N, C-alpha and C positions, 0 to 999 in steps of 0.2 A: 495029235494028242488031245485028249479031252481032260481039262483040268477040273478037278472036284466035280466031275460028272456034269459040268455046266458050260464051260467055254472051250471052244476049239482053239488050239495054240500050236505054233511052230516057231522056233527060234529063227530070227533073221528073215522072217516071212513078211512081205509087204505087198500092198495093193495100191495102185495109183490110177486115178481118173483125172486126166488133164493136169494143168500146172497151177501153182498156187496163186498166180495172178489172174486166172480165169474166173468167170462168174460162177461156174460150176466146177468144183475141185474137191477131190477126196484123196487122202493119203492115210492108209492104215499101216501102222508100223508095229509089228510083233517082235519084241526083243527083250534082252535082259539088261539090267543095270546093277552096278555094285557101288559101294561107298566111295571107291577111288574115282568113280566117274561122276560124282556129284558136281553139278555146275557151280562155278564160283560165285556168280552174282545173278540176280534175277534178270530175265529177259522178256521180250514180248514178241508177238506175231501180229501180222496184219489180217490173219484169218482166225476162225474159231478153232478151239481145240478141246478134245475130251481125253482125259487120262483115266484108264482103268487099271488100278493096281491089283496085281495077282499074287501079291505076297504081303505079309503082315508088317506092321511097325515101320511103314514109310511115312514121310511127312512132306506136305506140300506147303509152300509159302506163297501167299497171294498178297501183293502190296504190303509186304512186311509183316503179315500176320501168319503164324504157323497153325497148320491143321493136321492132326494125326489121322492116319487112314488105315483101314483094315482091308483084308482081302476082298476084292470085287467092289470096293467103293468106287464111285464114279465122280470125277470132278470136271465141271464145265468151265472153260476159260474163254472169255470174250476177247475180241481183238484189242491190242494195245494195253493189256493189263500185265503188269510186271509179275512174274512168277518163277518159281524153280522147285524142283523135286529134291528131296534128301532121302537117300537109301541107307539102311542100317548096315553095320558091320556084319560079316558072315556070308552066307550063301547068296549068290546073285538073285535079284528080284525080277520075276517076270512081270512085264507090263504091256499094255496095248495103248498106243497113242493114236488118236484119230484127229487129223487136221482137215478142215473143210471150209469151203465157201458154198453157199446155195443161192440161187437167184431169188432175191427177196421181193422184187417188184414184178410179180406175176399177176397179170390181169385177172381179177376175180378172186385171188388167193393172197394178196399182199398182207391183209390183216392176219390171216392164219400163220403165215411165215413169221411175222413180227412177234406174234404170241409164242410160237415155238421157241424162237431165239431168246425170248425174254427170260427163260429159265437160266440162261447163262449170266444174267445180270442181277441175280439175287444177292443179298448180302453174304450168304454162305452157299455157293452153288455146288454143294457136295451132296451126293445121294447114296443112301444105304437102304436096301430093301430086303424084305423077307424072301425066303427061298422060292416061293411060288412065283412072285413077280420077277425075281432075278431070272428064273427059267424062261419066262416070256420075253424079257428084254434080250437076253443073250442068244435066244433062238434066231433073232433078226441078224445079229452080228455073225452067228455061225453060218447062216444062209449066205451072207456076203463072203465069208471065208471060203466056202465051198464053190461059190460061183466064180471067184476071181480068175482061176486058171483057164476058164472057158473062153473060146473065141467067138461065141455067139454074137451076132450083130446087135443084139439088145442088151449086152452085158452091162454097159455103163448106165443105161436107163434103169435096169433092174436093181443095180447097186444103189442108185439114187432113191428109188422107191422103197427099198428095204430099209435104208437108213432113215428116210422120212418116217417110216412106220416106227422105227426105234425112237426117234425124237418125240413122236406123237405119244407113244406109250409113256415116255419119261414125263412129258407135259401133263398127261391126264392123271398120272399117279403121284403127283407132287405131294399130295396129302398123306401118302403112305411112307414118306421119307422118315427113316429112323435115325438119321445121322445126328450125333452130338459130339462136339469137340472135347475130347478128354486128354488133351496134350499133357503128358507127364513132364513137367518142367520144375526146376528149382525156383524159389521166389525171385532170385536174381535174374534167371533166364526170362521169367515172365515180365520182369521190369524192363529188361533190354528189348524184348520183342514189343513191348508197349511203346518204347522209344522209336523203334524202326517203323512201327505202324504210324506213329505221329509224324515222322519224317515224310512218309509217303503221302500223307494227307495234307501236309503243310510245306512241301518242298519249295513252293513259290515265295515263301516268306523268309524273313531274316532269321536263319538258324545258326546257332553257335553252341559250343560246348557249355558255356556258362548259362545261357538261357534254357537249354534242355535240362541241365542239372537242377536249376531252380524249379522248372515245371514239374519235375519228377522227384523232387525232394531227395536228392542224392548229391554227394560231393562231386565236383567236376573231375577231380583226380580219380576217384573210384569209378565213375561212369566211364571215363576214357579207357581205363584198364579193363573193366568188365566188358565193355562194348567190343573191344578187339578180341577178347577171349571167346565170346559167344558167337560173333558174326564172322570173325576172320578179317575184318576191315577196321581201319581207324574210323572214328566218327566223321572226320572231314572227308575221307575218301567215300564213305557210304553216302553222305549227303550229295557229294559231287556226282557219283554214279547214278543216284536216283534222278537227279536233275538232267543229266546227260541222256539217260534212257527216255525220259519224257520228251526231251527236245528231239531225239531221234524219231519218235513217233510223229511229232509235228512236222519234221522235215520230210517224212515219207508221205504223210496223209493230207497235208495242207500246203498252200502256197504262201503262208505267212512269212514275211521277211525274216531272215536269220537273226538280225539284231533284235527284232521284236520277240522272237521265240526265246532268245537267251534271257532277256529281261523278264519275260512272263514266267520263266521257270526258276527265277531266284538268283541269277547271276548279277552281281553288282556292276560289272563292267564287261564290255564286249571283248576287250583284250584278255581278261581273266577267263572268260568263256572259251575263247579260241584256244588258249593254252591248255585248259582242262579237257576240252573235247579231243584235241590232238593227242593228248597223253593217254586217254582211255580208249579211243576208237582207232587211232593210228592214221587218221587223215583229217583234213580240215572239214568244217561243216559244209562248205560249198561243194567240195569233192563228194562228200557223202550224199548230199541231196542230188547232185548230178548223176551219180551212179544209180541211185534208186529211181530217179526219173526215167532213166534208160530202161530199167526193169519194169516200171509202171508208167508207160507213156500216157495213160489216160489221166494222170494227175497233172500233166503239163498243160497250162492254159494256152 
């Protein structure tokens, strides 16, 4: 199926090259999502991710900030950044998720790969291009779509080369990006998302309902009520989950002692941290680290 005469698409179609812990890894996931499949809280990956929305009126939340997206907008998400998608009521929304790792330390090309991946670390890593450039970009993805079923011995290499061409086009045409965030929110929703963004930027500090209410010039009672209505979480649970997600990243990607990780992410005591982590993750921090070290043996010293 060719969507809008631009992008090849097939429900529940996927392409895989290697596994997510490998230096070179690709997973292209063509699927649909509906409002009832909206994820509850923001999550993170240890790899890079591109989301291509193929339906209107979707929203992506990065580190507590909402961004409204149109059909064929492209959002780039670097490793360990908290994010989630929100899909509107009504018909299912088609989307393409591309998860990947690329070998960044290639002799003679390390600087180029670093520059390519820098596009994911922009303040707003969302891209919207004119029809001509969209056609060039999606032709690379369409080539990968058609190549995937083949058993050619060079299949994986060609997928890597085509995707590198795609990233290079994205990098070279950053100046043609037309994206502007026009999130349609009520004044109170804007206020609450300002609070969530603040939490993500200051989760390591002493945060409380009273201090946040004072910072944002709103009564603590009203903030508590509106925060739950907008986010679906109590303010305390949201702060705790943001801290826990960041600690998960530390446990996966570093060898920092667990106690130090807890204190660096804003927990006042180790016993409180253990209790909160167990509540939200369903296992102890040491069990979580051990399980992920088994999946990522290169992280074990």
